[in-house]
Each structure stands twice: as structure tokens, then as C-alpha cells.
C-alpha positions as CSV (number, residue, x, y, z in Angstrom):
1,M,99.3,217.7,58.5
2,K,99.2,214.7,56.4
3,L,97.3,211.4,57.4
4,F,98.3,208.1,56.2
5,Y,94.7,206.3,56.5
6,N,92.3,203.3,55.6
7,P,88.7,203.8,56.5
8,A,88.5,200.5,57.7
9,S,90.9,200.6,60.4
10,P,89.3,201.2,63.8
11,F,92.6,202.8,65.1
12,V,92.6,205.2,61.7
13,R,89.1,206.1,62.6
14,K,89.7,206.9,66.2
15,V,91.7,209.4,64.9
16,L,89.6,211.0,62.5
17,V,87.0,211.2,65.3
18,T,89.3,212.9,67.3
19,A,90.0,215.6,64.6
20,I,86.4,216.1,64.1
21,E,85.7,216.5,67.3
22,C,88.5,219.2,67.8
23,Q,87.7,221.1,64.7
24,L,91.0,220.0,63.3
25,D,89.7,217.6,60.3
26,N,90.0,220.8,57.8
27,K,93.5,220.8,58.5
28,I,94.6,217.4,57.6
29,S,95.0,216.0,54.1
30,K,94.3,212.1,53.9
31,Q,96.7,209.5,52.0
32,P,94.8,206.3,51.6
33,L,96.6,203.1,51.7
34,A,95.7,199.6,51.4
35,L,97.8,197.6,53.7
36,T,98.2,193.9,55.6
37,P,101.3,192.7,57.2
38,V,102.6,190.8,53.9
39,S,102.0,193.9,51.6
40,P,103.6,196.8,53.1
41,S,104.1,200.6,51.7
42,D,107.4,202.3,50.8
43,T,105.8,205.2,50.7
44,L,104.9,204.7,54.2
45,N,107.6,203.2,55.6
46,A,109.5,206.5,54.6
47,D,107.8,208.7,57.1
48,N,106.7,205.6,59.8
49,P,109.3,203.2,60.0
50,L,107.0,200.6,62.0
51,G,104.9,200.6,58.5
52,K,101.7,201.4,60.4
53,I,98.4,203.4,60.0
54,P,97.8,205.9,61.2
55,A,100.7,208.0,60.9
56,L,100.3,211.6,61.2
57,V,102.7,213.6,59.3
58,L,103.0,217.1,60.8
59,D,103.8,220.4,59.1
60,D,107.6,220.3,59.8
61,G,108.1,216.7,58.5
62,S,108.2,214.9,61.5
63,T,105.9,211.7,61.8
64,L,103.6,210.7,64.9
65,M,102.7,207.1,65.0
66,D,100.4,205.1,67.2
67,S,96.5,206.3,67.6
68,R,96.9,207.1,71.2
69,V,99.6,209.1,70.5
70,I,98.3,211.1,67.5
71,C,95.1,211.5,69.5
72,E,96.4,213.0,72.6
73,Y,98.4,215.5,70.2
74,L,95.3,216.6,68.1
75,N,93.4,216.8,71.1
76,D,96.3,219.5,72.5
77,Q,96.4,221.1,69.4
78,G,92.8,221.7,69.3
79,R,92.5,222.6,73.2
80,G,90.0,219.9,73.2
81,S,88.3,217.8,76.1
82,L,88.8,214.5,75.4
83,F,91.5,213.6,77.9
84,P,90.5,214.7,81.2
85,A,93.0,216.2,83.5
86,D,91.3,215.5,86.8
87,S,90.9,212.2,88.7
88,T,88.3,210.7,85.9
89,R,91.5,210.6,83.6
90,W,92.7,207.0,84.7
91,Q,89.0,205.6,84.0
92,T,89.2,207.2,80.6
93,L,92.5,205.9,79.6
94,R,91.4,202.5,80.9
95,W,88.2,202.5,78.6
96,Q,90.6,203.6,75.9
97,S,92.7,200.5,76.3
98,I,90.0,198.1,76.6
99,A,88.7,199.2,73.4
100,D,91.9,199.4,71.9
101,G,92.6,195.7,73.1
102,M,89.3,194.8,71.5
103,C,90.2,196.0,68.1
104,D,93.9,194.7,68.1
105,A,92.1,191.0,68.8
106,A,89.4,191.9,66.1
107,V,91.9,192.9,63.6
108,A,94.3,190.1,64.1
109,V,91.5,188.0,63.6
110,R,90.7,189.7,60.4
111,Y,94.3,188.9,59.2
112,E,94.3,185.6,60.3
113,T,91.3,184.7,58.3
114,F,91.3,187.0,55.1
115,V,95.3,187.4,54.4
116,R,96.4,183.9,55.6
117,P,95.9,181.3,53.2
118,Q,93.0,178.8,54.7
119,E,95.0,175.9,55.0
120,H,97.6,177.7,57.5
121,Q,94.8,179.3,59.5
122,W,94.7,178.5,63.2
123,E,91.2,178.0,64.6
124,Q,92.1,177.7,68.3
125,W,94.2,181.3,68.1
126,I,91.2,182.5,66.1
127,N,88.7,181.6,68.7
128,N,91.2,182.6,71.7
129,Q,91.3,186.4,70.0
130,K,87.7,186.3,69.6
131,D,87.3,185.4,73.3
132,K,89.1,188.7,74.5
133,Y,86.9,191.0,72.8
134,R,84.0,188.9,74.2
135,R,85.2,189.2,77.7
136,A,85.6,193.1,77.5
137,L,81.9,193.0,76.1
138,V,80.8,191.8,79.6
139,V,82.7,194.5,81.3
140,L,81.2,197.0,79.5
141,E,78.1,195.7,79.8
142,N,78.5,196.0,83.4
143,E,79.7,199.4,83.4
144,A,77.5,200.9,80.9
145,A,75.7,203.1,83.6
146,E,79.0,204.4,84.6
147,I,79.9,205.2,80.7
148,G,76.6,207.2,80.8
149,N,76.5,210.1,78.6
150,K,80.6,210.6,78.7
151,I,82.0,212.1,75.8
152,D,86.1,211.4,75.8
153,I,88.5,209.5,74.4
154,G,87.6,206.2,76.3
155,T,83.8,206.8,75.5
156,L,84.4,206.9,71.7
157,S,87.2,204.3,71.8
158,I,84.7,201.9,73.0
159,A,81.8,203.3,70.5
160,I,84.6,202.7,67.6
161,A,85.6,198.8,69.0
162,L,81.7,198.1,68.6
163,D,81.1,199.3,65.3
164,Y,84.3,197.4,64.0
165,I,83.1,194.3,65.5
166,D,79.6,194.9,63.6
167,F,81.8,196.1,60.5
168,R,83.7,192.4,60.2
169,Y,82.1,190.0,62.4
170,A,78.0,190.9,62.4
171,D,77.2,187.2,63.0
172,E,78.5,188.0,66.5
173,S,75.0,189.7,67.2
174,W,76.5,191.1,70.4
175,R,73.3,193.3,71.2
176,D,71.5,190.2,72.2
177,N,73.5,189.4,74.8
178,F,74.5,193.1,75.8
179,P,71.1,195.4,76.4
180,A,72.9,197.9,78.4
181,L,76.0,198.3,76.2
182,S,73.5,197.8,73.2
183,A,71.4,201.1,74.1
184,W,74.4,203.0,75.1
185,H,75.8,202.4,71.4
186,Q,72.9,203.4,69.8
187,T,72.5,206.8,71.5
188,I,76.1,207.7,71.0
189,S,76.2,206.5,67.4
190,S,74.4,209.4,66.4
191,R,77.2,211.9,67.5
192,D,78.9,213.8,64.3
193,S,82.3,212.5,64.7
194,L,80.9,208.9,64.5
195,A,78.4,209.2,62.0
196,Q,80.8,210.6,59.4
197,T,83.2,207.9,59.9
198,I,81.3,204.7,59.6
199,P,84.2,202.0,58.8
200,K,84.2,200.8,55.1
201,D,86.8,199.2,52.8
202,L,88.8,201.3,50.6
């Protein structure tokens, strides 16, 4: 399998973490790409018409896109336990959705402030995007005890979202206001799959 990736992307990281958790990382070759909405890749577009990463090219030549789909595929192939089949499944997927939404907002701000010329940047839009992940932090702080020591696609996604905020917006200092979530994050961050995939620029 071949993965189009960038180590800075939280969505790519979720795929990498899942691959490690399911012991499939040694079966995936990685093709690095530096992408922005205004600098597409013809190579990627040939396999993923949406031009987005992550994109996983399977051995039969077909391509899976969207981190949620790719992660579930890897979990299935590796007979993992990241997607519960019991009644906890919906809470797990809910946490994944919250975390993915945080990343969507944080990545959008990155594009607005890093790619768009400064004279065209929209401050109110930037603040509204940041407010999305700030509100999510409040929810997760209140649910930190329930999150507990669970290891699934939801909790791993939350850890990845928090790391991305640290990576791009260290000045948020979110730990000061969310002590329970901070303590949880410190514990889960020692997990090998997360420690191996700390975000960095290509």
C-alpha cells in the first residue's frame, strides 16, 4: 500500500497512528507531499481526484480517501479494536467527530494565516474558526473522566487534535484552563503510536 502524506497533517497522522496500532505500518510506503489549496499535486490528483491527503493506494490500484475511511479499513485489515462493535461505538465515533472538527477548524486557520496574503485575511472568520476548537475543549474537559484510559479511534483522535493545536497555536496555552484534559493528554501521549508520529513540517 502507498500513502500520500505530510507529517504536519493531523488527518494523515491519524492514519499513521492507526497503522501502528494495527501493526500494518511496515506494509505502507509513504509518498511525501507539500500541499496547499493553491498548490495541488498532479501525482496525487491522478490517484485521488479530490486532491487531498491522506490518500491510500491499495495493492489493487484503487484508492481510499478521507482519514475516517482509511482508518476503518486499516483497523479491519489488521483486526484491530479501534472501532468498537458494541454500544460504545457511537461515543467513540462522536469523539472522533469532535476531534476531526477541531482539526478542520485549526487547519482552516492555518491556511488563512499562512497561505492567504495578509491583506486579504479575514480576522473575524479566523476567530470564529478558533472558537470552534475552543468550545470543543470545554466539552472534552467535562468528559475527561469518561474518556479515561480508553484506546480507540475517538480517544486517539482527541490526542491528535490537541497535539495539532500545540503544534500550530502554542500560544493558546489550553492546558491552563483544562486541567483534567491536560492530565489525560499527558498520559496518552506516551503511547508508542503517538510518540512516533509527533507532527512536524515536511
